[in-house]
C-alpha positions as CSV (number, residue, x, y, z in Angstrom):
1,M,0.0,0.0,0.0
2,K,1.4,3.4,-1.0
3,V,1.9,6.3,1.4
4,Y,-1.0,8.8,1.2
5,Q,-0.8,12.5,1.8
6,T,-3.1,13.9,4.5
7,D,-5.6,15.5,2.1
8,K,-6.1,12.1,0.4
9,I,-7.2,10.3,3.6
10,R,-10.7,9.8,5.0
11,N,-11.2,8.2,8.4
12,L,-14.7,6.9,9.0
13,S,-16.4,4.9,11.8
14,L,-19.2,2.6,10.8
15,I,-21.8,2.8,13.6
16,G,-25.4,1.8,14.2
17,H,-27.7,-0.8,15.7
18,S,-26.5,-4.4,15.8
19,G,-27.5,-6.1,12.5
20,S,-27.9,-2.9,10.5
21,G,-25.2,-4.2,8.1
22,K,-21.9,-2.5,9.1
23,T,-19.7,-5.5,8.5
24,T,-21.6,-6.3,5.3
25,L,-20.9,-2.8,4.2
26,T,-17.2,-3.2,4.7
27,E,-17.4,-6.4,2.6
28,A,-19.2,-4.5,-0.2
29,I,-16.7,-1.7,-0.1
30,L,-13.8,-4.1,-0.4
31,F,-15.5,-5.9,-3.3
32,V,-16.4,-2.7,-5.2
33,A,-12.8,-1.4,-4.7
34,G,-11.4,-4.6,-6.1
35,V,-9.6,-5.6,-2.9
36,T,-11.6,-8.9,-2.8
37,K,-13.0,-11.0,-5.6
38,R,-16.3,-11.8,-3.8
39,Q,-18.1,-10.5,-0.7
40,G,-17.7,-12.4,2.5
41,K,-20.8,-13.1,4.7
42,V,-21.3,-12.8,8.4
43,D,-23.3,-16.0,8.6
44,D,-20.5,-17.9,6.9
45,G,-17.8,-16.4,9.1
46,T,-15.9,-15.2,5.9
47,T,-15.8,-11.5,6.5
48,V,-12.5,-9.5,6.7
49,S,-13.5,-7.4,9.7
50,D,-15.1,-10.2,11.9
51,F,-12.0,-12.4,12.1
52,D,-12.0,-13.1,15.8
53,K,-13.1,-16.6,16.8
54,E,-15.7,-15.3,19.2
55,E,-17.1,-13.0,16.4
56,I,-17.3,-15.9,13.9
57,T,-19.0,-18.1,16.5
58,R,-21.6,-15.5,17.6
59,K,-22.0,-13.9,14.2
60,V,-21.7,-10.4,15.7
61,S,-18.8,-7.9,15.8
62,I,-17.2,-7.7,19.2
63,G,-14.2,-5.5,18.5
64,T,-13.5,-2.6,16.2
65,A,-11.7,-3.7,13.0
66,A,-9.7,-1.4,10.7
67,V,-10.4,-1.8,7.0
68,P,-8.3,0.5,4.8
69,V,-9.4,0.7,1.2
70,E,-7.9,2.5,-1.8
71,F,-10.4,3.8,-4.3
72,N,-10.0,6.6,-6.9
73,D,-6.8,7.9,-5.4
74,I,-8.3,8.2,-1.9
75,K,-7.4,6.1,1.1
76,Y,-10.5,5.3,3.2
77,N,-9.8,4.0,6.7
78,F,-13.1,2.4,7.7
79,L,-13.4,1.4,11.4
80,D,-16.1,-1.3,11.7
81,T,-17.5,-1.0,15.2
82,P,-19.8,-3.4,17.1
83,G,-23.5,-2.5,17.4
84,Y,-24.1,-4.6,20.5
85,F,-24.5,-2.3,23.5
86,D,-22.0,-4.2,25.7
87,F,-19.2,-3.2,23.3
88,A,-20.1,0.6,23.1
89,G,-16.5,1.4,24.3
90,E,-15.2,0.1,20.9
91,M,-17.4,2.8,19.2
92,Y,-16.1,5.5,21.5
93,G,-12.4,4.6,20.7
94,A,-13.0,4.5,16.9
95,L,-14.9,7.8,16.9
96,R,-12.1,9.5,18.7
97,V,-9.9,9.1,15.7
98,S,-12.5,9.5,12.9
99,D,-13.2,12.5,10.7
100,A,-16.8,11.4,10.4
101,A,-19.2,8.5,11.1
102,I,-21.4,6.5,8.8
103,L,-24.6,5.8,10.7
104,L,-26.2,2.7,9.2
105,V,-30.0,2.3,9.4
106,D,-31.9,-0.9,8.4
107,A,-34.5,0.4,5.9
108,S,-36.9,-2.4,7.0
109,S,-36.6,-1.4,10.7
110,G,-36.1,2.3,10.7
111,V,-34.8,4.0,13.8
112,E,-33.8,1.4,16.4
113,V,-32.3,1.8,19.9
114,G,-28.8,1.4,18.5
115,T,-29.5,4.2,16.0
116,E,-30.7,6.5,18.9
117,K,-27.6,5.8,21.0
118,A,-25.1,6.3,18.1
119,W,-27.0,9.5,17.1
120,Q,-27.0,10.9,20.6
121,Y,-23.3,10.1,21.2
122,T,-22.1,11.7,17.9
123,E,-24.4,14.7,18.4
124,G,-23.0,15.2,21.9
125,K,-19.4,15.0,20.6
126,S,-20.1,17.1,17.5
127,I,-18.9,14.4,15.2
128,P,-19.9,14.9,11.5
129,K,-21.8,12.0,9.9
130,L,-23.6,10.5,6.9
131,M,-26.4,8.1,7.1
132,F,-26.5,5.0,4.9
133,L,-30.0,3.6,4.6
134,N,-29.2,0.0,4.1
135,K,-31.3,-3.1,3.0
136,M,-33.4,-1.0,0.6
137,D,-34.0,-4.3,-1.2
138,K,-35.8,-6.0,1.7
139,E,-39.5,-6.8,1.5
140,N,-42.1,-4.2,2.3
141,V,-39.6,-1.3,2.5
142,S,-41.2,2.1,2.0
143,F,-38.6,4.9,1.5
144,G,-41.1,7.6,2.4
145,K,-42.1,5.9,5.6
146,V,-38.6,5.2,6.8
147,L,-37.4,8.7,5.9
148,N,-40.3,10.2,8.0
149,D,-39.3,7.9,10.8
150,I,-35.7,9.1,10.6
151,K,-36.5,12.7,10.4
152,G,-39.0,12.3,13.2
153,Y,-36.1,11.4,15.5
154,C,-33.1,13.1,13.9
155,G,-34.8,16.3,12.6
156,D,-34.5,18.1,9.3
157,K,-30.8,18.1,9.1
158,I,-31.2,14.7,7.4
159,V,-31.3,15.4,3.7
160,P,-31.3,12.6,1.0
161,F,-28.3,12.9,-1.4
162,T,-29.7,9.9,-3.3
163,L,-33.2,8.7,-4.0
164,P,-34.1,5.1,-4.7
165,I,-35.4,3.8,-8.0
166,G,-37.8,1.2,-6.9
167,E,-38.1,0.0,-3.3
168,G,-38.4,-3.3,-1.6
169,E,-37.7,-6.3,-3.9
170,S,-37.9,-3.9,-7.0
171,F,-35.1,-1.7,-5.7
172,K,-32.6,-1.5,-8.6
173,G,-30.8,1.8,-8.5
174,M,-30.8,5.4,-7.4
175,V,-30.7,9.0,-8.4
176,D,-27.7,11.2,-7.5
177,V,-29.7,14.3,-6.5
178,I,-26.9,16.9,-6.6
179,N,-25.4,15.8,-10.0
180,G,-28.8,15.0,-11.5
181,V,-28.0,11.6,-12.8
182,A,-29.6,8.2,-12.3
183,F,-28.1,4.7,-12.1
184,E,-29.4,1.1,-12.3
185,Y,-27.2,-1.7,-10.9
186,D,-26.4,-5.2,-12.0
187,G,-24.5,-6.4,-8.9
188,K,-21.8,-3.7,-8.3
189,D,-21.8,-2.5,-11.9
190,A,-23.9,0.6,-12.6
191,R,-25.2,2.0,-15.8
192,E,-26.6,5.5,-16.3
193,V,-30.4,5.7,-17.0
194,D,-33.0,8.4,-17.3
195,I,-34.2,9.9,-14.1
196,P,-37.8,8.7,-13.4
197,S,-40.1,11.6,-14.0
198,E,-42.1,11.0,-10.8
199,L,-38.9,11.8,-8.8
200,Q,-38.2,15.2,-10.5
201,G,-40.3,17.3,-8.1
202,E,-38.6,15.7,-5.1
203,I,-35.2,16.2,-6.6
204,D,-35.9,19.9,-7.2
205,S,-37.1,20.5,-3.7
206,I,-34.1,18.7,-2.2
207,N,-31.7,20.7,-4.3
208,E,-33.4,23.9,-3.3
209,L,-32.9,22.9,0.4
210,L,-29.3,22.1,-0.3
211,M,-28.6,25.4,-1.9
212,E,-30.0,27.1,1.3
213,K,-27.5,25.0,3.3
214,V,-24.7,26.1,1.0
215,A,-25.8,29.8,1.4
216,E,-25.9,29.5,5.1
217,S,-22.3,28.2,5.2
218,D,-20.6,31.4,4.1
219,E,-21.4,35.2,4.1
220,E,-20.3,35.6,0.5
221,L,-22.4,32.7,-0.6
222,L,-25.4,34.0,1.3
223,E,-25.1,37.3,-0.5
224,K,-24.8,35.5,-3.8
225,Y,-27.9,33.4,-3.0
226,F,-30.0,36.5,-2.2
227,E,-29.0,38.1,-5.4
228,G,-30.3,35.1,-7.3
229,E,-27.0,34.0,-8.7
230,E,-26.3,30.3,-9.2
231,F,-23.5,28.6,-7.3
232,S,-20.6,27.0,-9.1
233,R,-20.0,23.3,-8.6
234,E,-16.9,24.1,-6.4
235,E,-19.0,26.5,-4.3
236,I,-21.7,23.8,-3.8
237,R,-19.1,21.3,-2.8
238,R,-17.3,23.7,-0.4
239,G,-20.6,24.8,1.2
240,L,-22.0,21.3,1.7
241,K,-18.7,20.1,3.0
242,L,-18.7,22.9,5.6
243,A,-22.4,22.2,6.5
244,I,-21.6,18.5,7.1
245,R,-18.5,19.3,9.2
246,E,-20.4,21.8,11.4
247,G,-23.2,19.2,11.9
248,D,-25.9,21.2,10.2
249,L,-26.4,18.6,7.5
250,V,-26.4,14.8,7.5
251,P,-26.5,13.4,4.0
252,L,-28.6,10.2,3.5
253,I,-27.5,7.7,1.0
254,V,-29.7,4.7,0.0
255,G,-28.3,1.3,-0.9
256,S,-27.9,-2.4,-0.3
257,A,-24.6,-3.5,1.1
258,E,-25.5,-7.2,0.4
259,Q,-26.1,-6.5,-3.3
260,A,-23.3,-3.8,-3.4
261,I,-25.8,-1.3,-4.7
262,G,-24.9,2.3,-4.2
263,I,-21.4,1.6,-2.7
264,D,-19.5,3.5,-5.5
265,L,-21.8,6.5,-5.0
266,L,-21.3,6.4,-1.2
267,L,-17.5,6.5,-1.7
268,E,-17.7,9.4,-4.1
269,I,-19.9,11.4,-1.7
270,I,-17.4,10.7,1.1
271,K,-14.6,11.9,-1.2
272,D,-16.4,15.1,-2.2
273,Y,-18.2,16.2,0.9
274,V,-16.5,14.7,4.0
275,Q,-13.6,16.8,5.3
276,G,-10.4,14.8,5.7
277,P,-8.1,15.0,8.7
278,T,-7.5,18.7,9.3
279,G,-7.4,21.2,12.1
280,V,-5.5,21.4,15.3
281,N,-5.1,18.8,18.1
282,V,-4.7,20.3,21.6
283,G,-2.4,18.4,23.9
284,Y,-0.5,19.2,27.1
285,K,3.1,19.6,28.1
286,G,2.8,19.7,31.9
287,E,0.2,22.4,32.6
288,E,0.9,24.2,29.3
289,E,-1.3,23.6,26.2
290,V,0.4,22.4,23.1
291,E,-1.2,22.8,19.6
292,R,-0.4,20.2,16.9
293,K,-1.7,20.8,13.4
294,V,-2.7,17.7,11.4
295,D,0.3,18.4,9.2
296,V,3.3,16.4,8.1
297,S,5.7,19.3,9.0
298,E,4.7,19.3,12.7
299,P,6.5,17.2,15.3
300,F,5.3,13.6,15.5
301,S,2.4,12.6,17.8
302,A,-0.1,9.7,17.7
303,L,-2.9,8.4,19.8
304,I,-3.4,4.7,20.6
305,F,-7.1,4.0,20.1
306,K,-7.2,0.2,20.2
307,T,-5.1,-2.8,21.5
308,I,-5.5,-6.4,20.2
309,V,-4.1,-9.1,22.4
310,D,-3.4,-12.5,20.8
311,P,-1.5,-15.2,22.7
312,F,0.1,-16.3,19.4
313,V,0.5,-13.1,17.4
314,G,1.3,-10.9,20.5
315,K,0.1,-7.4,21.2
316,L,-1.0,-5.1,18.4
317,S,-1.4,-1.4,19.0
318,L,-3.6,0.6,16.5
319,F,-3.0,4.4,16.4
320,K,-3.8,7.5,14.5
321,V,-1.0,9.8,13.5
322,M,-2.2,13.2,14.9
323,S,0.7,15.2,13.6
324,G,4.0,14.8,11.7
325,K,4.9,11.3,10.4
326,I,6.1,8.0,11.7
327,T,8.6,5.7,10.0
328,K,9.3,2.1,10.8
329,D,12.8,2.7,12.2
330,Q,11.7,5.6,14.4
331,D,12.3,5.6,18.2
332,I,9.1,6.8,19.9
333,Y,8.3,8.2,23.3
334,N,5.2,7.3,25.3
335,A,4.2,10.6,27.0
336,S,1.5,8.9,29.1
337,K,3.9,6.4,30.7
338,D,7.1,8.5,30.4
339,N,9.2,5.8,28.7
340,S,10.7,5.1,25.3
341,E,9.4,2.3,23.1
342,K,10.7,0.5,20.1
343,L,8.4,-0.2,17.2
344,G,7.8,-3.8,16.3
345,G,7.4,-2.9,12.6
346,L,5.0,-0.5,10.9
347,F,1.9,-1.6,9.1
348,V,-1.8,-1.0,8.4
349,L,-4.2,-3.7,9.5
350,R,-7.0,-4.8,7.2
351,G,-8.9,-7.1,9.5
352,K,-6.2,-9.4,10.7
353,Q,-4.0,-8.9,7.6
354,Q,-0.8,-6.9,8.3
355,I,0.3,-4.8,5.3
356,E,3.7,-3.3,5.8
357,V,4.3,0.4,5.0
358,P,7.5,2.5,5.1
359,E,5.8,5.5,6.8
360,L,2.5,7.0,7.8
361,L,1.7,10.7,7.5
362,A,-0.5,13.0,9.7
363,G,-4.1,11.9,9.7
364,D,-3.5,8.3,8.8
365,I,-4.2,5.2,10.8
366,G,-1.7,2.4,11.3
367,A,-0.5,-0.3,13.7
368,T,2.6,-1.7,15.3
369,S,3.4,-4.6,17.6
370,K,5.4,-5.5,20.7
371,L,5.0,-2.2,22.5
372,Q,5.7,-3.2,26.1
373,K,4.2,-0.5,28.3
374,T,1.8,1.2,25.8
375,E,-1.9,0.9,26.4
376,T,-5.1,2.1,24.8
377,G,-5.5,5.9,25.2
378,D,-1.7,6.5,25.5
379,T,0.0,9.3,23.5
380,L,3.1,8.5,21.4
381,C,5.3,11.4,20.3
382,D,8.8,12.8,19.7
383,K,10.7,12.8,23.0
384,S,12.5,16.1,22.0
385,D,9.1,17.9,21.6
386,P,6.5,15.9,23.6
387,T,2.8,16.4,24.0
388,L,0.1,14.5,25.8
389,Y,-3.5,14.1,24.5
390,D,-6.6,13.6,26.6
391,R,-7.4,10.0,27.1
392,I,-10.4,8.4,25.4
393,E,-13.6,8.5,27.6
394,Y,-15.0,5.1,28.2
395,P,-18.2,4.0,30.0
396,Q,-17.8,2.7,33.6
397,P,-18.5,-1.0,34.3
398,T,-22.0,-1.6,35.6
399,L,-22.2,-5.4,35.9
400,F,-19.8,-7.2,38.2
401,L,-19.5,-11.0,38.7
402,A,-17.2,-13.1,40.8
403,V,-14.8,-15.3,38.9
404,E,-13.2,-18.5,40.0
405,P,-11.1,-21.0,38.0
406,K,-12.6,-24.4,37.6
407,S,-9.2,-26.0,38.3
408,K,-7.5,-25.2,41.6
409,G,-4.1,-24.8,40.0
410,D,-5.2,-22.0,37.6
411,E,-5.4,-19.1,40.1
412,E,-2.2,-17.5,38.9
413,K,-2.9,-18.2,35.2
414,I,-6.3,-16.6,35.5
415,G,-4.8,-13.4,36.9
416,V,-2.3,-13.1,34.1
417,S,-4.9,-13.9,31.4
418,L,-7.5,-11.4,32.7
419,S,-4.8,-8.7,32.9
420,R,-4.1,-9.3,29.2
421,L,-7.8,-8.9,28.4
422,T,-8.1,-5.6,30.2
423,E,-5.4,-4.3,27.9
424,E,-7.6,-5.2,24.9
425,D,-10.8,-3.8,26.4
426,P,-10.6,-0.7,28.6
427,T,-14.3,-1.0,29.5
428,F,-13.5,-4.4,31.2
429,V,-12.0,-4.3,34.7
430,V,-10.6,-6.8,37.2
431,E,-10.5,-6.1,40.9
432,R,-9.9,-8.0,44.1
433,N,-12.4,-7.3,46.9
434,S,-10.3,-7.3,50.0
435,E,-13.2,-8.0,52.3
436,T,-15.0,-10.8,50.5
437,K,-11.7,-12.1,49.1
438,Q,-13.3,-12.6,45.7
439,L,-11.9,-11.8,42.3
440,L,-14.4,-9.7,40.4
441,I,-14.7,-8.9,36.7
442,G,-16.8,-5.9,35.6
443,G,-18.2,-4.8,32.3
444,Q,-21.2,-3.3,30.4
445,G,-23.4,-6.4,30.4
446,N,-23.6,-10.2,30.5
447,M,-22.7,-10.6,26.8
448,Q,-19.4,-8.8,27.3
449,L,-18.5,-11.0,30.3
450,A,-19.6,-14.1,28.5
451,V,-17.2,-13.2,25.7
452,I,-14.4,-12.7,28.2
453,T,-15.0,-16.2,29.7
454,D,-15.0,-17.7,26.3
455,K,-11.7,-15.9,25.4
456,L,-10.2,-17.2,28.6
457,K,-11.1,-20.8,27.6
458,N,-10.3,-20.6,23.9
459,A,-7.3,-18.3,23.8
460,F,-5.7,-18.8,27.2
461,E,-6.9,-22.3,28.1
462,V,-8.4,-21.3,31.4
463,E,-11.9,-22.4,32.3
464,V,-13.8,-20.3,34.9
465,E,-17.1,-20.1,36.7
466,L,-19.0,-16.8,37.2
467,S,-21.3,-16.2,40.2
468,T,-23.1,-13.3,41.9
469,P,-20.6,-11.5,44.1
470,R,-20.9,-11.7,47.9
471,V,-22.1,-8.6,49.7
472,A,-19.6,-7.0,52.1
473,Y,-22.0,-7.0,55.1
474,R,-21.0,-5.5,58.5
475,E,-22.1,-6.1,62.0
476,T,-22.7,-3.6,64.8
477,I,-24.7,-3.2,68.1
478,K,-27.7,-1.1,68.9
479,G,-27.6,-1.5,72.7
480,T,-25.0,-1.5,75.5
481,S,-23.5,-4.2,77.6
482,S,-21.0,-4.6,80.4
483,V,-19.3,-7.9,80.6
484,Q,-16.3,-9.7,82.1
485,G,-13.7,-11.5,80.1
486,R,-11.5,-13.8,82.1
487,H,-8.7,-16.0,80.8
488,K,-7.0,-18.3,83.3
489,K,-4.7,-21.2,82.4
490,Q,-2.6,-23.3,84.7
491,S,-0.6,-26.1,83.2
492,G,2.5,-26.4,85.4
493,G,5.1,-23.8,85.5
494,A,4.1,-20.3,84.4
495,G,0.4,-19.9,83.8
496,Q,-1.7,-17.3,82.1
497,Y,-4.1,-14.9,83.8
498,G,-6.0,-12.0,82.4
499,D,-9.3,-10.5,83.6
500,V,-11.1,-7.5,82.1
501,H,-14.5,-5.8,82.6
502,I,-15.5,-3.9,79.4
503,R,-18.5,-1.8,78.5
504,F,-19.7,-1.9,74.9
505,E,-21.8,0.8,73.2
506,P,-22.6,2.2,69.7
507,T,-20.5,5.0,68.3
508,D,-20.2,7.0,65.0
509,K,-16.6,6.1,64.6
510,E,-15.4,2.7,63.2
511,F,-13.9,1.6,66.5
512,E,-13.1,3.4,69.7
513,F,-11.2,2.2,72.8
514,E,-11.1,4.0,76.1
515,E,-10.1,3.0,79.7
516,E,-11.5,4.1,83.0
517,V,-9.5,1.8,85.3
518,F,-8.9,3.1,88.8
519,G,-6.4,1.9,91.4
520,G,-4.3,-0.2,89.0
521,A,-6.8,-3.0,88.7
522,V,-5.3,-3.6,85.3
523,P,-1.7,-2.3,84.9
524,K,-1.3,0.4,82.1
525,N,1.2,-1.8,80.3
526,F,-1.6,-4.2,79.4
527,F,-4.0,-1.6,77.9
528,P,-2.5,-1.9,74.4
529,A,-2.9,-5.7,74.6
530,V,-6.6,-5.3,75.5
531,E,-7.1,-2.9,72.6
532,K,-5.3,-5.2,70.2
533,G,-7.4,-8.2,71.3
534,L,-10.6,-6.1,70.8
535,L,-9.4,-4.8,67.4
536,E,-8.6,-8.3,66.1
537,S,-12.0,-9.5,67.3
538,T,-13.8,-6.9,65.2
539,E,-12.7,-8.8,62.1
540,E,-15.3,-11.4,62.7
541,G,-18.7,-10.6,64.3
542,V,-20.9,-13.0,66.3
543,L,-23.9,-13.1,64.0
544,A,-22.5,-14.2,60.6
545,G,-18.8,-13.6,60.9
546,Y,-18.8,-10.2,59.1
547,P,-16.5,-7.3,60.2
548,V,-17.7,-5.3,63.2
549,V,-18.0,-1.5,63.0
550,N,-19.3,1.5,65.1
551,V,-18.5,0.0,68.5
552,K,-16.9,1.8,71.5
553,A,-15.3,-0.4,74.1
554,T,-14.4,1.0,77.5
555,L,-12.1,-1.0,79.9
556,F,-13.4,0.0,83.4
557,D,-12.1,-2.8,85.7
558,G,-10.3,-6.1,85.9
559,S,-7.7,-7.9,87.8
560,Y,-4.2,-9.4,87.2
561,H,-1.7,-11.8,88.7
562,P,1.8,-10.5,89.5
563,V,3.4,-13.6,87.9
564,D,0.9,-15.2,85.5
565,S,-0.4,-12.1,83.8
566,N,1.1,-11.1,80.4
567,E,0.0,-9.4,77.2
568,M,-1.2,-12.5,75.5
569,A,-3.5,-13.4,78.5
570,F,-5.1,-9.9,78.4
571,K,-5.4,-10.1,74.7
572,I,-7.3,-13.4,75.0
573,A,-9.4,-12.0,77.9
574,A,-10.4,-9.0,75.7
575,S,-11.5,-11.3,72.9
576,I,-13.7,-13.3,75.3
577,A,-15.2,-10.1,76.5
578,F,-15.8,-8.9,73.0
579,K,-17.8,-12.0,72.0
580,K,-19.9,-11.8,75.2
581,G,-20.4,-8.1,74.9
582,M,-21.5,-8.2,71.3
583,E,-24.1,-10.9,72.0
584,E,-25.6,-9.0,74.9
585,A,-25.7,-5.6,73.2
586,N,-28.4,-6.3,70.5
587,P,-26.1,-7.1,67.5
588,I,-27.5,-6.3,64.1
589,L,-26.4,-6.8,60.4
590,L,-25.6,-3.8,58.2
591,E,-25.7,-3.7,54.4
592,P,-24.1,-1.4,51.9
593,I,-26.5,1.2,50.4
594,M,-25.9,2.6,47.0
595,K,-26.9,5.8,45.4
596,V,-28.3,5.0,42.0
597,E,-28.9,7.6,39.2
598,V,-31.0,6.2,36.4
599,R,-31.5,8.0,33.1
600,V,-34.5,6.9,31.2
601,P,-37.0,8.1,28.6
602,E,-40.2,9.5,30.1
603,E,-42.3,6.5,29.0
604,Y,-40.4,4.0,31.2
605,M,-40.6,6.1,34.4
606,G,-43.4,4.1,35.9
607,D,-41.7,0.7,35.3
608,V,-38.3,1.9,36.6
609,M,-39.8,3.4,39.8
610,G,-42.0,0.4,40.5
611,D,-39.0,-1.9,40.0
612,M,-36.8,0.2,42.3
613,N,-39.4,-0.1,45.1
614,K,-39.4,-3.9,44.7
615,R,-35.6,-3.7,45.2
616,R,-36.2,-2.1,48.7
617,G,-35.1,1.2,47.1
618,R,-36.2,4.7,47.9
619,I,-36.8,7.3,45.2
620,L,-35.2,10.6,46.3
621,G,-36.1,12.7,43.3
622,M,-36.5,13.2,39.6
623,E,-34.8,15.7,37.3
624,P,-35.9,16.4,33.7
625,Q,-33.0,16.4,31.2
626,E,-32.4,18.5,28.2
627,D,-33.0,15.6,25.8
628,G,-36.4,15.0,27.2
629,S,-35.4,12.0,29.4
630,Q,-35.7,11.9,33.2
631,L,-33.0,11.3,35.8
632,V,-34.3,9.2,38.7
633,I,-32.2,9.5,41.8
634,A,-32.6,6.7,44.3
635,E,-31.0,4.7,47.1
636,A,-31.1,0.9,47.3
637,P,-29.2,-2.0,49.0
638,Q,-26.3,-3.3,46.9
639,A,-27.6,-6.9,47.4
640,E,-30.6,-6.0,45.2
641,L,-28.6,-4.4,42.4
642,F,-26.2,-7.0,41.1
643,E,-28.4,-7.8,38.1
644,Y,-29.8,-4.3,37.7
645,P,-27.8,-3.6,34.4
646,I,-29.5,-6.6,32.8
647,D,-33.0,-5.9,34.2
648,L,-32.9,-2.1,33.3
649,R,-31.9,-3.0,29.8
650,S,-34.8,-5.3,29.5
651,M,-37.3,-2.9,31.1
652,T,-36.3,0.0,28.8
653,Q,-35.4,-1.8,25.5
654,A,-31.8,-0.8,26.3
655,R,-32.6,3.0,26.4
656,G,-32.0,3.3,30.1
657,S,-28.6,3.9,31.7
658,F,-27.4,4.3,35.2
659,T,-24.5,5.0,37.5
660,M,-24.0,3.7,41.0
661,E,-21.9,4.6,44.0
662,F,-21.6,3.4,47.6
663,I,-22.8,6.0,50.2
664,R,-23.3,4.3,53.6
665,Y,-24.3,1.2,55.6
666,E,-27.8,0.6,57.0
667,E,-29.5,-2.0,59.1
668,V,-30.7,-5.1,57.3
669,P,-34.4,-5.8,57.8
670,S,-34.8,-8.6,60.4
671,E,-36.4,-11.2,58.0
672,I,-33.6,-10.8,55.5
673,S,-31.0,-10.7,58.3
674,E,-32.1,-14.1,59.5
675,Q,-31.7,-15.6,56.0
676,I,-28.2,-14.1,55.7
677,I,-27.1,-15.5,59.1
678,E,-28.5,-18.9,58.3
679,R,-26.7,-18.9,55.0
680,A,-23.4,-17.9,56.6
681,K,-23.7,-20.6,59.2
682,A,-24.4,-23.2,56.6
683,E,-21.3,-22.2,54.6
684,K,-19.1,-22.7,57.7
685,E,-20.4,-26.2,58.4
């Protein structure tokens, strides 16, 4: 593959609802561009971009795949992203390095949840986009109906750049609205035909609307428009390109990826109307802002937007050259990790195929291997003139499950394997809960975690079992008690003797120890041993063995033996007193309470609030959002929320989202407390 100048590059993410045809579109593009001799199929597992074993098995995209294509002297870097919601982080990473997005819509389904999510995200980040109305050849497709559906959600910025000739099973071609030509297709081959007369009125009204968009893009053009002058072809192109870049216009192109209809026109429209890599990237050198133009003459900088981990191939790092250029022999500096790295070759990835290149210029997308310390989101640059870019924003994990190896000897292996997988997917986390001693994995949903377990088995040869995490309960007391703890042991020779009288009562602090001993009943040098004995005892409560909190212990009396008393004896005596004192001071279980903020469309409010009440939750308030959705603020016990991500998705057709954070501990209701205590005792037996 030859080296392309910045102005000859276009970087585009393919986004949209799962099943809208993103991977099929990449196959059609490769076929039309002559890269492949025939189109691969998702169902057959023969596509270029779905090359991972898990993708072939499941017949869905799991990771972003880079698919560079050369066509009519332009290099198109297509990033095929997953549509399934669990893998939204892949879309975020791809869009961070794209000039624009192609939002695919299934013409037979119209606007789906994935369409809404992709639209909202790109609008929020001001990412220019086109819309490809795919599957125009499916049964019962009505262009007018689906266009109204799209405009109803996305607004009037959606403007058809092409109109279909025929629809449903009779769909055979399209009209290029701006250039006023029509084509009918036989496979990928198009032949020019007369424009159907019934479409002429629609073509005229669209062109009138587009000329208004052109006029609004520039003061001079606006003046020209009002004076009734016609725009030149170059002025139209410049005005529309600017309107698309600013997000005021979203071209809609019809077609069928499976039949390769309209693909050549889509590529021409991208070439003519989508702005390539331009502008200024803002990074940081310490506190100071650093500007890097997307220009080959600037110092080198690049952003890692994806990592692929393969036990056999090794680690591959995909990056976008933000400024300057990179050559295969270049030493690079990782500004995020403050260390130098050596490139393991320089290439572009097309699916899993590595195509070597001598250099890559500003704006291009490439890959390298064997970077030791580099992770997704890191900035690579020239050490003599460094800059550091903002990291990619990823969604926080919402679903956590406990993970255990099926074979006892795999504990260490599982840790190493999971660590490798977190490098590949920044939305996937691994953490050890120090209280429950469980290893937890967290992600966006059960599909993502199922993929992780399959990868562990198939790629790393580790089989695991997933389970609901244990809750980190606590124990405390509601009442007070005064008890004696006495430890006496005579076994010939020196004995052990310790005797303490301790008062236990609730406190706001985690643990308090005081002494009120008069007359030397317990010598001062034994006070630390008593405190240590009590502190160690708080690790395991009397009800179900959970840690004890919010207890104040006051040593007020006791006795000692001048020979047999020692620190160990008083430590044991304190632990005896602790057990007695807890039992007599009305012990209770505490559970973690989470603050939950749920964002849902208005129509799901009743279901979400009813469900939260069933989870022993309390609704604290509701706040209307700018986009018309509602933010429900609630508190609920953690024990009721482990499967909330799955249930919320089901309740809201995946339109709801939430965040959750720990706020405090509260008493567990007695009937639930009894069940927890019984379960804990059964586990110990």
